[in-house]
N, C-alpha and C positions, 0 to 999 in steps of 0.2 A: 205269200212269201214273207218271211220275217226279215225286216230290213236291218242290216248290220251297221250301216254308216249314216244314212239319211234319216233325219227326223222330220218335224212338221215344217221346218224352214231351212232346208238344206242340211249340211253337215256342220255340227258345232261341238266344241269341247275345249278343254284346257290346252293351250298351245304346247307343242312338243310332247303331248301325251295322246295315246290312241283315243279317237281316230284323227286328231288334228296334228299329224306328223308330216314331215316333208315327204316321206315315202307314200303315204296315203294321198297326199295332194298330187304327187306326180302320177299316181295310178288313176286318179280322177281325171286328170288331164289326158292321159293316154286313152282311157275308156271312152270318155265323152267325145274326144277328138275323133276316134274311130267311128262312133255312132253318127256324128254330124258331118263327117267327111262325105262328099258326094261325088263319086266317079272321078273324072279327070279334073273336075272343078278344084281350083286351089282354095281350100278351106281357110276361113279366117275367123279368129276368135278375139274378142275384146276383153280386157281385164281391168277392173277398177278395184280400189281398196280403200279402207279407212286408214287411220293414223297409228294403229297399234304396232308395237315393235315387231311382233312376229309376222306382220304382213310381208316383210321382205323375204323371209324364209318361204312362206307359203307361195308367194307370187313366183319366185324363182323356180321352185319345184314344179309348179303348174306349167310354167313356160317350157321347162325341160320336157314334161309329158306331152304337151301339145305339139311342140316342134318335132319330137321323136316320131310322131305318127303323121307328120307332113302338114300340120296346120300352121299358118302364119299367125303371129300373135301381135296385137296392138295394145300397148300398155298405156293406161290413162294416168296412173298415179292416184293420189287421193281424190275421190269423187263420190258423191252420194249414190246409194243403190238405185234410186229412180233414174239418175243420169245414165247409169250403165244400161238399164232397161231401154231408155229412149235411144241411146246411141247404138245399141246392138241393132236396132231396126233401121235407124237413119243411115248407118254406115254399111248396111246390107251384110252384116256379119252372120255367120252360121251359128254362132254361140256367144253368149255373154257370161262373164264371171264377175261376181262381187265377192271380195275377200273381206269379211267383216263378221263380228259377233254382236252387231247391232248395239243394244243398250248394256251389254255385259262389260265387266271390267277388262283392263288390258291383258290380263292373264289368259283370257279366252280368245278364240278366233273361230271363224266359220267360212264356209264356201256356199254361195248361192249361185245357181245356174239359170240362165235365161235362154229360151229358144230364139230362133231368128225373128219371130214376131214380137219379141220383147216381153213375153209372158214367162213366168216361172215354169219350170218343167213339171210335167204331170208325174204322178206316182209311178205310172207304168214306165216312163222314160228313166226315172231314177232307179227303178228296179233293174232295168236293162243295163245301166251303167254299173250297178253293183255286181250283176252277174258277170260282166266282163272283167271287172277288177278281181273277182274271186277265182276266175278260171283261166288265168294266164293271158298275158298281153303281148308276148314276143311275136306272135304271128302277125300282129298289126303294125309292126315297126316299118317305117318308110325306108326305101332304098337310100343309099348315101346321097344320091343326086336329088332326092325328093324331100330331104329334111326341111322343116319349116324355118322361117326367119322371124325375128322378133324386133320390134322397134317401138319407140315411145311416140305418143301423139301429143304434141305440145299444146294444141289448141282445144283439147277436150273440155276444159273448164269454160272457155269462152263460148263454145258451142252450146253447152248446157245453160249458161247464163241467158243467152238469147232465146233458147227454147222456153225457159221459164218466164221470162219477161213477156213473151208472146201469149201467155195464158191470162195476163192481166188486161182488163178492158182498156182499149186504146184511148178512149175519151177521158180516162181517169188518171190522176197523179196522186202521189203520196206527199206532195209538198205541204210543209207545215206540221207533219206528224213526227213526233219523237218516238223512236222504236228501239227497244232493247232486243238484241238478237244474241241468244246463247247457242253457240255451235257445238257445245260439249267437247271441245278440243278434238273434234272428229272430222269426218269426211267433208263437211260443208264449211269448214273454217274460212275458206277464201270465197266460195261462190255465193253463200247466203248474204253476207254483208254487201257484196258487190251488187246483187240484184236489188236489194232494198234501196241502196244509195242511188243507183241509176234510175230508179223509179221516183226519186225525189225526196225520200225520207231522210231525216236526220237520224243517224244510227249511233247507238251505244253498244259496242260489241263486247261479248263475254265468251270465254271458252274458245279463243282463237290463237292459242299458243301451244299447239300439241308438241309433246316431247317423246312420244312413244309409250308413255306410262300413264298419262293423265286423262285419257279418253274416258268420258262419263264420270270422272272423279269429282264428286260434289258439284256437279254442273249438268246442264242438259235436261232432257225431258224426264229423266228418272230422279232428278234432284232439282225441281223447278224453284225451290225456295230462293236460290241465288238470283235467278232472273226476276222473281217477284220482288225481292228486296231492292234490287237495282232499279226497277220501275218506280218504286216508292221514293228511293233516294234521289233520283234525277228528275222526278215528276214527269215521267214519260207518259205517252198516250196509250202505249200498247207494248206487250212483250211476247216474244216467241222463244221457246226452248226446243231445240231439235235433239234427237238422240245421235249416237255415234255414227250411224250411216245415213241419217237424215231422212228416213222413210216415215218417221212419226214426229208429231209436234204437240207440245202443250203450250197453251196461250194464257196470257194474263191481261186483265183490263187495267185502266189507269189507276186503280186502287191496289194493284198487285194481287187481285183475286183470280184464282185459277178458272180458266175456261176449258173444260175437258172436251173430249171427242164427241160426246153426246150433244153438247151445246153447239159444237161446230156443225154437226150433221143437221141439227134443227135449223140453224141459220142459213146454211147453203141450200137446204131443201126449200125453205120459205122464199129465199131470194130467187132461186131458179124457177120456182113455180110461177112467181110474178112475171118473169121474163119468158115464160113458156119454153124453157130449155131443160126442165126436169123430165126425165123419161121413166116409164114404168109405174107411175102413179105412187111413188114412195121412195124409200131408201132401204138399203140393206145394212143392218146392224149385226150384233152377235147376241148370244145368250146372256152376255154381261150387260148389255144396254139397259139403261135405267127405264123403269116403267113410266117415269115422267116424260121421257122422250116419246114413248109410244102414245101417251095421252095427248101430247102437244101435236104430234103429226095427225092424230085422229081428228083434232079440232080443225085442221086444214083440209080434211078429207083425203089425207095421205095415209099410206100404210107403212108399217115397219116389219120387214122380213128379218127373222133372226137366223143367223148362220152359226156354225161352230166357231170357237175362238181361233183366230189366225187369219191373216189377210188373204191367204190363198183360198180359204173357204168363203170369205166374203166375196172375193172376185168370182168364184164359181157361181154363187147365187145371183150375182149381178148379171152374169152372162145368161143364166137360165131365164131370168125374168125381164131382161132388157133394161135394167136399171143403169143409170150413169153416176149415181152417188151412193157410196157405201163406206163403212169404216167401223172402227172400234173405239170404245171409250178411252182406251190408252193413248189415242192420238194417231193411229194408222187411219188415214183418210184416203180413200181411193176415188178419184174423179177420172173415169176412163175416157172422157172426152179429150183428156190431156195426156194421160200416162197409163201404162198397163199395170202399175203397182202403186203402193202408197207413196206419196211425196209430201213431206212435212212442209216444205217451203211453198209449194203450189197451194196447199190447203190454207196456209197462213195468208197468202196473197188474196185468196178468195174472201176470207174474212175481212181483211183490210179493204178490199174493194167495196164490201157492204158498208163499212164504216165511212169510207170516202164518199160513197154514193148518197148515203142517208144523212151525212153531216151530224151524226150522233156520236157521243162518246162510247167507247167499247162496253162500258157497264150497262148502257141502255140497249145497245144493238145486239149484244152477244149473250145476255142472260134471258133466254126466252121462256124458260119453264123452271119450276121448282122441282128438283129431283127428289124422289123418295129417299129416305135414309138408307144408305147402303154401306156395309162394312166389309172391307177386304183384308185378308190376312194370309201371309205366305208362311208355310212351315217347311223348313229344309230337312231333308232326310239323307242318310248315307247309304242305306242298303234296303233291300226288300221291296215289296209292293204294298205300301200302306193301305191303299184303297181296296185291297183284296182281303184285308184283315177282318175277321168276323165281328170283333168288338167295334171297330171303326164303322163298319157298315151299319151295325145296330144303332150306334150313337147318332149317325146321320139321320136314320129313319125316325128315331125318337125325337130329334130336334125338329124335323118336318112336322111331326104330329103336334108338337108343342105350339108351333106357329098357327096351327089350325086354319090353314088356308088364307091367313092374313099376311103372308109373306112368302118368299121363296129362297131356297138354298141351292147353291151350285158349288160342288167340290170336284176339282179336277187336277190332274197331274200336268205340270208345265211340259210343253213340248221341247223346250230349249234348255231347261235347268232342272236339277234334282230338287224340285219344289212341289209341294201340294198347295194349290191355290184355293182358298175358301172365300166364298162370297155369300152374304145374306142381305136381303132387301125386304123392307116392309114399313108399315106405318109407325110401328112402335120401335124406336131406336134402342131402347133399353133391352127389349126382347131379342133383337137381332144381334146386339153385342154379346149377349149371354150365350146364344147358340153358337156363335163363331168361336168364342172362348172354349166352350165345351168340346167342340169338334177338334179344335187345334190341340187341346190337351190329350184327347184320345189318340190322335195321330202321333204326337210326340212320344206317348207311352208305347205305342206299337212299334216304333222304330228305335227305341232306347237301346 
């Protein structure tokens, strides 16, 4: 079935433009509500959102859709995506909704859905919802006496703060550590500083003044330069930069040097192996994971399993192989002992725990391997299917031949934006820079 609304991570697009309109949001609520409504059971759905302006519109439309089919709605207000996943399960809700476009600008928005177990919905469930949306919804409307109610949950942030603090080792504290926390003016702008402060850290907050327009604007995990500069300025011990919905994190050591998701996976894997809490004999990464990570894990007699890009595919591989650590280079780190989806704050706490436990500076504790040179480039396009273009295909194959087995090339379409993402990795940095430039130029010409 060709999917009309759902992409690789829910529904996403420019706010007030198809498919991110109030009408579509209401239909998602009606269709999902019908599917997850169970007999005479009074169905309940929880809704969280980030701080972008269009969240009000999308939330109200979804509340109308859910209540129209007889679901009760519990509204959290601004709260991270992983918090919605956790609270869907702990509040015994039938469905969870996160309204967010993650790391995108405020002009975009999105809808992510979670089942009663706190996991993102399967492709089959999303296709079921789409089918109902496209084939009339009036038959599922509740009788006047069965229309749902909506109310705000005032303690949702406090609940999440306690859940997150519970993932930090009880015998450790962050006393004496100066930590810069950049919340991207997004969903974690209250909860993330509170967690770190309550665990003992001295915090220097950034990106904690959302106005509906400044989410991810020159801050957060997509622009970690602000966090790195602040670490150097105040001589902090550590820095964390979350994205708009706080399911990913980019870290920095005391010198303001980036610690990416591959280094985080390496650190957590090595620490958890020592404490005999690592399951599956390795970790799950993606096709983007650096070969340096693979080599480091191999030195510990651990394996790296590569999934397709996207945290849902990482999670699928983790379930298949019984792994409890997985993630992406971009900072989506999934630790399923604690949460069913990526949680940037929990991942950051695990790294801080390692620093506190070992008494080492972040530069020593978190840089465990030298990554192979890797070049990433995004090419935006307006129309067409660039990767189906014959000249683009030939260019990519020619570049692979030029590397002669001494590197690898990955070219893929983004699942959330009109971008072609190009990655090349190898021992010769000059060579991989060259092939990325050649491929980018071919794609640009094909879409001109």
